[in-house]
Backbone as JSON Lines, residues from 0, in Angstrom:
{"i":0,"aa":"M","n":[28.87,4.12,14.37],"ca":[29.56,5.38,14.18],"c":[29.34,6.23,15.42]}
{"i":1,"aa":"G","n":[30.41,6.63,16.08],"ca":[30.29,7.42,17.3],"c":[30.19,8.91,16.98]}
{"i":2,"aa":"H","n":[29.38,9.59,17.76],"ca":[29.21,11.02,17.59],"c":[30.04,11.73,18.66]}
{"i":3,"aa":"N","n":[30.85,12.67,18.22],"ca":[31.67,13.42,19.16],"c":[30.99,14.77,19.41]}
{"i":4,"aa":"V","n":[30.5,14.98,20.61],"ca":[29.76,16.18,20.93],"c":[30.65,17.42,20.87]}
{"i":5,"aa":"Y","n":[31.93,17.24,21.07],"ca":[32.85,18.38,21.03],"c":[32.99,18.95,19.62]}
{"i":6,"aa":"I","n":[32.88,18.11,18.62],"ca":[32.91,18.59,17.24],"c":[31.67,19.42,16.96]}
{"i":7,"aa":"Y","n":[30.52,18.97,17.43],"ca":[29.28,19.73,17.24],"c":[29.38,21.09,17.92]}
{"i":8,"aa":"I","n":[29.89,21.11,19.13],"ca":[30.02,22.38,19.86],"c":[30.99,23.3,19.14]}
{"i":9,"aa":"L","n":[32.09,22.76,18.64],"ca":[33.07,23.57,17.93],"c":[32.49,24.16,16.64]}
{"i":10,"aa":"V","n":[31.72,23.36,15.9],"ca":[31.1,23.86,14.68],"c":[30.07,24.94,15.0]}
{"i":11,"aa":"M","n":[29.25,24.74,16.02],"ca":[28.25,25.75,16.4],"c":[28.93,27.04,16.86]}
{"i":12,"aa":"A","n":[30.02,26.92,17.61],"ca":[30.74,28.11,18.06],"c":[31.34,28.86,16.87]}
{"i":13,"aa":"G","n":[31.87,28.12,15.9],"ca":[32.43,28.76,14.72],"c":[31.39,29.48,13.89]}
{"i":14,"aa":"V","n":[30.25,28.85,13.7],"ca":[29.17,29.49,12.93],"c":[28.67,30.74,13.65]}
{"i":15,"aa":"T","n":[28.5,30.65,14.96],"ca":[28.04,31.81,15.73],"c":[29.06,32.94,15.65]}
{"i":16,"aa":"Y","n":[30.33,32.6,15.76],"ca":[31.37,33.62,15.69],"c":[31.4,34.27,14.32]}
{"i":17,"aa":"L","n":[31.28,33.5,13.25],"ca":[31.3,34.06,11.9],"c":[30.12,34.99,11.66]}
{"i":18,"aa":"I","n":[28.96,34.61,12.15],"ca":[27.78,35.46,11.95],"c":[27.97,36.82,12.62]}
{"i":19,"aa":"R","n":[28.63,36.84,13.76],"ca":[28.83,38.09,14.48],"c":[30.04,38.87,13.99]}
{"i":20,"aa":"M","n":[31.05,38.17,13.46],"ca":[32.28,38.81,13.07],"c":[32.25,39.35,11.64]}
{"i":21,"aa":"L","n":[31.61,38.65,10.73],"ca":[31.63,39.04,9.32],"c":[31.09,40.45,9.04]}
{"i":22,"aa":"P","n":[29.97,40.87,9.64],"ca":[29.53,42.24,9.36],"c":[30.56,43.31,9.78]}
{"i":23,"aa":"M","n":[31.26,43.09,10.86],"ca":[32.26,44.06,11.29],"c":[33.44,44.1,10.32]}
{"i":24,"aa":"V","n":[33.82,42.95,9.78],"ca":[34.96,42.89,8.87],"c":[34.59,43.42,7.49]}
{"i":25,"aa":"L","n":[33.4,43.08,7.02],"ca":[33.0,43.45,5.66],"c":[32.53,44.9,5.55]}
{"i":26,"aa":"A","n":[32.01,45.46,6.6],"ca":[31.49,46.84,6.56],"c":[32.32,47.72,7.48]}
{"i":27,"aa":"R","n":[33.51,48.06,7.03],"ca":[34.39,48.88,7.87],"c":[33.98,50.35,7.83]}
{"i":28,"aa":"K","n":[33.45,50.81,6.7],"ca":[33.02,52.2,6.6],"c":[31.57,52.32,7.05]}
{"i":29,"aa":"E","n":[31.16,53.54,7.34],"ca":[29.77,53.78,7.7],"c":[28.89,53.55,6.48]}
{"i":30,"aa":"I","n":[27.74,52.94,6.7],"ca":[26.81,52.67,5.6],"c":[26.05,53.95,5.3]}
{"i":31,"aa":"T","n":[26.16,54.42,4.05],"ca":[25.52,55.69,3.67],"c":[24.32,55.48,2.76]}
{"i":32,"aa":"S","n":[24.18,54.31,2.18],"ca":[23.07,54.05,1.27],"c":[21.75,54.02,2.05]}
{"i":33,"aa":"P","n":[20.79,54.88,1.67],"ca":[19.52,54.87,2.39],"c":[18.75,53.55,2.2]}
{"i":34,"aa":"Y","n":[18.93,52.9,1.06],"ca":[18.25,51.62,0.81],"c":[18.77,50.55,1.78]}
{"i":35,"aa":"I","n":[20.07,50.44,1.9],"ca":[20.66,49.44,2.8],"c":[20.34,49.77,4.25]}
{"i":36,"aa":"K","n":[20.36,51.06,4.6],"ca":[20.03,51.45,5.97],"c":[18.59,51.08,6.31]}
{"i":37,"aa":"S","n":[17.67,51.34,5.4],"ca":[16.27,51.0,5.67],"c":[16.08,49.49,5.71]}
{"i":38,"aa":"F","n":[16.79,48.76,4.85],"ca":[16.72,47.3,4.87],"c":[17.19,46.77,6.21]}
{"i":39,"aa":"L","n":[18.33,47.23,6.68],"ca":[18.87,46.76,7.96],"c":[18.02,47.2,9.14]}
{"i":40,"aa":"Y","n":[17.31,48.3,8.99],"ca":[16.44,48.77,10.07],"c":[15.27,47.82,10.28]}
{"i":41,"aa":"Y","n":[14.71,47.29,9.18],"ca":[13.52,46.45,9.28],"c":[13.81,44.96,9.43]}
{"i":42,"aa":"V","n":[15.04,44.52,9.29],"ca":[15.37,43.09,9.39],"c":[14.95,42.49,10.73]}
{"i":43,"aa":"P","n":[15.25,43.12,11.89],"ca":[14.82,42.49,13.15],"c":[13.3,42.31,13.25]}
{"i":44,"aa":"Y","n":[12.54,43.28,12.77],"ca":[11.08,43.18,12.83],"c":[10.58,42.06,11.93]}
{"i":45,"aa":"A","n":[11.17,41.93,10.75],"ca":[10.75,40.87,9.83],"c":[11.09,39.48,10.39]}
{"i":46,"aa":"C","n":[12.27,39.36,10.99],"ca":[12.65,38.07,11.58],"c":[11.73,37.72,12.75]}
{"i":47,"aa":"L","n":[11.44,38.7,13.58],"ca":[10.55,38.44,14.71],"c":[9.16,38.03,14.24]}
{"i":48,"aa":"A","n":[8.65,38.72,13.24],"ca":[7.33,38.38,12.72],"c":[7.31,36.99,12.09]}
{"i":49,"aa":"S","n":[8.37,36.65,11.35],"ca":[8.39,35.34,10.7],"c":[8.52,34.2,11.71]}
{"i":50,"aa":"M","n":[9.09,34.46,12.87],"ca":[9.18,33.42,13.89],"c":[7.92,33.37,14.76]}
{"i":51,"aa":"T","n":[7.27,34.52,14.95],"ca":[6.14,34.6,15.86],"c":[4.83,34.14,15.21]}
{"i":52,"aa":"F","n":[4.6,34.49,13.96],"ca":[3.31,34.22,13.33],"c":[2.94,32.74,13.31]}
{"i":53,"aa":"P","n":[3.83,31.81,12.94],"ca":[3.44,30.39,13.0],"c":[3.11,29.93,14.41]}
{"i":54,"aa":"A","n":[3.81,30.48,15.4],"ca":[3.54,30.1,16.79],"c":[2.17,30.6,17.23]}
{"i":55,"aa":"I","n":[1.76,31.75,16.72],"ca":[0.45,32.29,17.06],"c":[-0.66,31.33,16.6]}
{"i":56,"aa":"L","n":[-0.52,30.81,15.39],"ca":[-1.57,29.96,14.84],"c":[-1.64,28.58,15.5]}
{"i":57,"aa":"S","n":[-0.55,28.16,16.14],"ca":[-0.57,26.84,16.76],"c":[-0.62,26.9,18.29]}
{"i":58,"aa":"A","n":[-0.81,28.07,18.85],"ca":[-0.78,28.22,20.31],"c":[-2.1,27.88,20.98]}
{"i":59,"aa":"T","n":[-3.17,27.85,20.24],"ca":[-4.49,27.57,20.82],"c":[-5.01,26.23,20.29]}
{"i":60,"aa":"S","n":[-6.17,25.85,20.76],"ca":[-6.73,24.56,20.34],"c":[-7.37,24.62,18.95]}
{"i":61,"aa":"S","n":[-7.61,25.82,18.43],"ca":[-8.16,25.93,17.07],"c":[-7.55,27.14,16.37]}
{"i":62,"aa":"V","n":[-7.49,27.04,15.07],"ca":[-6.94,28.13,14.28],"c":[-7.88,29.34,14.31]}
{"i":63,"aa":"I","n":[-9.16,29.1,14.47],"ca":[-10.13,30.2,14.5],"c":[-9.88,31.09,15.71]}
{"i":64,"aa":"S","n":[-9.72,30.51,16.87],"ca":[-9.47,31.34,18.06],"c":[-8.11,32.03,17.96]}
{"i":65,"aa":"A","n":[-7.14,31.37,17.35],"ca":[-5.84,32.01,17.16],"c":[-5.96,33.21,16.22]}
{"i":66,"aa":"A","n":[-6.73,33.07,15.15],"ca":[-6.91,34.16,14.21],"c":[-7.65,35.33,14.85]}
{"i":67,"aa":"V","n":[-8.64,35.03,15.68],"ca":[-9.38,36.09,16.37],"c":[-8.46,36.81,17.36]}
{"i":68,"aa":"G","n":[-7.65,36.06,18.09],"ca":[-6.7,36.68,19.0],"c":[-5.69,37.53,18.28]}
{"i":69,"aa":"F","n":[-5.19,37.04,17.15],"ca":[-4.24,37.79,16.35],"c":[-4.88,39.07,15.82]}
{"i":70,"aa":"A","n":[-6.09,38.97,15.31],"ca":[-6.78,40.15,14.77],"c":[-7.03,41.19,15.87]}
{"i":71,"aa":"S","n":[-7.44,40.74,17.04],"ca":[-7.67,41.69,18.12],"c":[-6.37,42.35,18.57]}
{"i":72,"aa":"A","n":[-5.28,41.61,18.56],"ca":[-3.99,42.19,18.92],"c":[-3.54,43.21,17.88]}
{"i":73,"aa":"V","n":[-3.76,42.91,16.6],"ca":[-3.39,43.86,15.55],"c":[-4.21,45.13,15.66]}
{"i":74,"aa":"I","n":[-5.5,45.0,15.94],"ca":[-6.37,46.18,16.07],"c":[-5.94,47.02,17.27]}
{"i":75,"aa":"A","n":[-5.66,46.37,18.41],"ca":[-5.22,47.12,19.59],"c":[-3.88,47.8,19.33]}
{"i":76,"aa":"A","n":[-2.97,47.11,18.64],"ca":[-1.67,47.71,18.33],"c":[-1.81,48.86,17.35]}
{"i":77,"aa":"Y","n":[-2.77,48.75,16.42],"ca":[-3.0,49.83,15.46],"c":[-3.43,51.11,16.17]}
{"i":78,"aa":"F","n":[-4.2,50.97,17.23],"ca":[-4.64,52.13,18.0],"c":[-3.62,52.53,19.07]}
{"i":79,"aa":"E","n":[-2.39,52.04,18.91],"ca":[-1.23,52.42,19.74],"c":[-1.45,52.17,21.23]}
{"i":80,"aa":"K","n":[-2.04,51.04,21.55],"ca":[-2.19,50.64,22.96],"c":[-0.86,50.08,23.45]}
{"i":81,"aa":"S","n":[-0.69,49.99,24.75],"ca":[0.56,49.49,25.31],"c":[0.69,48.0,25.04]}
{"i":82,"aa":"L","n":[1.89,47.49,25.2],"ca":[2.15,46.07,24.96],"c":[1.31,45.2,25.88]}
{"i":83,"aa":"L","n":[1.19,45.59,27.13],"ca":[0.38,44.82,28.07],"c":[-1.09,44.81,27.65]}
{"i":84,"aa":"T","n":[-1.6,45.93,27.22],"ca":[-2.99,46.02,26.77],"c":[-3.22,45.15,25.54]}
{"i":85,"aa":"V","n":[-2.28,45.16,24.61],"ca":[-2.4,44.34,23.4],"c":[-2.42,42.86,23.77]}
{"i":86,"aa":"A","n":[-1.52,42.46,24.67],"ca":[-1.46,41.04,25.08],"c":[-2.73,40.61,25.81]}
{"i":87,"aa":"I","n":[-3.21,41.45,26.71],"ca":[-4.43,41.11,27.44],"c":[-5.63,41.05,26.5]}
{"i":88,"aa":"T","n":[-5.69,41.97,25.55],"ca":[-6.78,41.97,24.58],"c":[-6.79,40.67,23.77]}
{"i":89,"aa":"A","n":[-5.63,40.24,23.32],"ca":[-5.55,38.99,22.56],"c":[-5.92,37.79,23.42]}
{"i":90,"aa":"C","n":[-5.45,37.77,24.66],"ca":[-5.77,36.64,25.54],"c":[-7.26,36.57,25.85]}
{"i":91,"aa":"V","n":[-7.87,37.71,26.09],"ca":[-9.31,37.73,26.39],"c":[-10.1,37.3,25.15]}
{"i":92,"aa":"A","n":[-9.7,37.77,23.98],"ca":[-10.39,37.37,22.75],"c":[-10.29,35.86,22.52]}
{"i":93,"aa":"V","n":[-9.11,35.3,22.72],"ca":[-8.94,33.85,22.55],"c":[-9.77,33.11,23.58]}
{"i":94,"aa":"F","n":[-9.76,33.57,24.82],"ca":[-10.54,32.92,25.87],"c":[-12.03,32.9,25.53]}
{"i":95,"aa":"I","n":[-12.55,34.03,25.08],"ca":[-13.98,34.1,24.75],"c":[-14.31,33.18,23.58]}
{"i":96,"aa":"V","n":[-13.49,33.19,22.54],"ca":[-13.75,32.35,21.38],"c":[-13.63,30.87,21.75]}
{"i":97,"aa":"E","n":[-12.66,30.52,22.58],"ca":[-12.5,29.12,23.01],"c":[-13.72,28.67,23.81]}
{"i":98,"aa":"R","n":[-14.36,29.55,24.54],"ca":[-15.57,29.19,25.31],"c":[-16.8,29.1,24.39]}
{"i":99,"aa":"I","n":[-16.82,29.88,23.33],"ca":[-17.99,29.89,22.43],"c":[-17.92,28.73,21.44]}
{"i":100,"aa":"L","n":[-16.73,28.4,20.92],"ca":[-16.6,27.37,19.88],"c":[-17.2,26.02,20.25]}
{"i":101,"aa":"P","n":[-17.0,25.5,21.47],"ca":[-17.61,24.19,21.77],"c":[-19.14,24.2,21.71]}
{"i":102,"aa":"M","n":[-19.74,25.36,21.9],"ca":[-21.2,25.45,21.86],"c":[-21.75,25.41,20.45]}
{"i":103,"aa":"L","n":[-20.91,25.72,19.46],"ca":[-21.4,25.76,18.08],"c":[-21.46,24.42,17.43]}
């Protein structure tokens, strides 16, 4: 059975177009519901978190160092540090834990 790559490309283009076009067609009026507005406001953050969190746990050689890095990043972000500071804090925490774990 031969696979036609052009059919795959056409289907992907159609799905992408529908995802972008349907909200404009279905929501012609301004959204006034505060519930729907708040839901749509938080959707990008929820999607980003759901894609990022599994990658965080598998990015290091152990889940323990990943959890320590994640916790340090959350603490730094809670204290409203800059993005660069949060990233450096997490990297340093993971580095330290990765150096300590083999000794245990």
